[in-house]
C-alpha positions, 0 to 999 in steps of 0.5 A, a space after each residue: 245557319 242563317 245568312 243575310 245579304 243586305 240590300 242586294 238591289 244596290 250592293 251588287 257591283 262587279 259580280 259581288 252578288 255571286 259571293 252570296 249565291 255561292 254561299 247558298 250553294 255551299 250551305 243548301 240547308 241554310 236560311 238565306 235572307 235577302 234584306 231590301 231597302 226599307 225592310 227591317 234587317 233580320 239581324 235586328 231581331 234574330 241571330 244571324 251567322 253571317 252578314 254580307 254587304 257588297 259594292 255599290 254606287 256612291 249614291 247607293 252607299 248613301 242610301 245604305 247608310 241612311 237605312 242602317 243608321 237606326 241599327 248602328 248600336 245593334 251592328 256594334 253589338 254584333 261585331 263585338 260579339 263575333 258575328 261574321 261580317 263580309 264586306 267587299 268593295 266600298 261596302 267597308 266605308 259604310 262602317 267607318 266615320 265619314 265619306 267626303 269628296 270635294 263638295 260634301 261630307 257624309 257621316 257614316 255609321 262610325 263603327 271604325 275610326 277611318 275616313 273615306 275620301 272620294 275622287 270622282 274624276 280619278 278612278 283607281 283600277 288595279 289587279 291585286 295580289 296579297 297574303 292573309 293567314 299564310 295563303 294568297 289573295 287575288 282579285 282586282 280593285 275599281 274605286 273612286 275612293 280610298 280609306 285613311 286611318 291606322 289599320 296596322 292592328 286591324 288590316 285584313 290582307 298584306 298587299 304584295 302587288 297593288 296597294 292597301 286601303 290607300 296608295 300610301 300603304 300596303 295594308 289592305 282592308 279592315 279585320 276586327 274580330 270576325 268583321 272582314 272588309 276589303 276593297 278587293 273585288 272579284 267575285 271575291 269568294 269564287 276567286 279565293 278558295 283558301 279564303 272560303 275555307 278560312 271563312 268556313 272555319 270561323 263559321 264553325 263549319 268543316 274545312 272544305 268547299 262542298 261545291 266547285 272546289 276542284 274548279 275553283 282551285 284550278 282557276 285560282 292557280 292559273 290566276 296566281 301564276 299570272 299575277 306572279 309574272 314579273 312583267 305583269 302590269 297591275 295598275 291601268 
């Protein structure tokens, strides 16, 4: 197994780097690659089983787009061939058409037909509860931007509490083949052991979590109980 974490020095907000560290704990024999800015990504010349990209600042997004643009077609090829991608927070915007705010428009990788719109004076903060593949997803969101476009055939999670890719929809994230992108933060994997088992299945690995499974499920059940309370305030 070979896992690649793209640009950990910028894609590391909200504990997102622990998603990748957790994968390393689960697969101690795997080749773990951290690709930094100005390095050529491993996926360009090697087969990679999973590519991870975490949340970054808005300036960090722009640097990542600049560095990934030369490899746009290789990324398209990997997505179409079924390579597993996991993108958390605003990382999924990098793979869409563009990101715009009140003053500028940034062309992104253009691999999905969505547009992100930033509101830098209006941060959206929310707890999140949703369903995917018959199990529940928990986490939170903290973002200046929302995604716009039709993800009715490509959504990842159906929101039960909190919103989807924008405030007008309950369809969260992008799921296309094995590309999995969501605004939900966490760290996402540590908070959602049923999703971890799903991820392992699509990687062709045993349907179990080799480390911290008991503790992860105990914490997950506590959070589920809290999020299901009828009086809980989801948005701040």
